[in-house]
C-alpha positions, 0 to 999 in steps of 0.5 A: 500500500502507498499514499499519493496525493495531487492538489490543483489550485488557481495558483499551482499544483502540488504532488506528494507521495510516500515511498513504502511498499509491502507484501506482508508485515515481514517484507517491507521495502522502499520504492520511489512513487513520484516521477518528474518528466518535465521539460523546463520552459516548455512543459511540466509533467509529474506522475505518481503511482500506487498499486501493483508494483510490477505493473507500475514499473513496467508502465514507467519503463515503456514511457521512458523507452518512448522518450529515449527513442524520440517516438512520435507519441511521447510525453515530450510531444503530446500537445496537451495534458488530456492527451498525456492522460490518454497516453498514460492510460493506454500504456497502463491498460496494455500492461494490465491486460498482458498480465491480468490472466496470470496474476488473476490465476494466482489471486494476485491483485493487479489493480493500480492507479496513477496521478498525472498532473502538470501544465503544457505551454498554451493551456492551464494546469490539469490533474488526472486520476487514471485507473487500471482500465485506462479511463480517468477523471479530472480534478475540478474547482469543486474537487481540487484534490485527487488521492490514490492508495491508502486515502481515508486517513489523509482525506478529512484534513483536505475536506475541511481545509482545502479549496480551489482558491487556496494559495499553492504554498498553503496547499503544500502544507495541507499535503504534508499534513495529509501524508503525516496523518496517514503515516500516523494511522497506517504503518503501510505508508511511510517515508521517505516522502516526496513533495513537489510544488509547481506555480502556474505558468512558471513551466519549471519545478523550483520547489521540491523536498524529500523527508526521510524517517526522523526528519527534524522538520517533519517531527516539528510539523507533527508536534505542532499539528498535534498540539494545535489539535489539542488546543482546539479541542480544549477551546470547543464549547462544552457539551450541553448534557440532558438535552432531549429533542421531542420525538416526531410522534410526541409532537403530533396533535391528535383529533379529539375523540368526539371528532372521529367518524366511524366508518 
């Protein structure tokens, strides 16, 4: 399991991922899950992966092979981010289809998902979530973040704080808190954490960070967040006990007996 997150705002894009993968409690390894395929000055393309590691690695190998061979259709030549998402989805579907019968035969989960975000000169930034079947959905102003992997522990923070007009610097903080909260609750998600922040129309990623296990800044962020949560709970209004709302039936006004008419 892993956790990857993409956030799209009016001022930029944030992509983040952990690096832990496991095939049981006694086999835990570290693999990179966030990949930068940008061409500075022309296009920014970032990909995050989650799911079956053999499938995602093969897809990335095919993408790199097309780039190295300077093929007509590659991440460097596609005209817009929609076509980039279609291209990655096609590669993912082809690899999944080639291995599905054999993996399914041994009850091995072959599902995997990708996050693809970025901006190509001439259009605005986009963020897509791509499924094993090759289809995808797009981040919108109403839903400005997309997650893959172990999503449930990091989602409440984003639901309560994030909006499409959130400054991208603040969105990066929310992404880091979302990752840290997931690590706190699930040991299958862990460092190193990779974080990228991209400002709209800069066409270059100038802000990136890696946080290893025990990173002093990550420890500081966790301590600050936990202390802030405790203060917030202490300042909450006290519960008003012995409250009881009337039930729907008790509030109904029944007609007087003499007004009832027998059939």
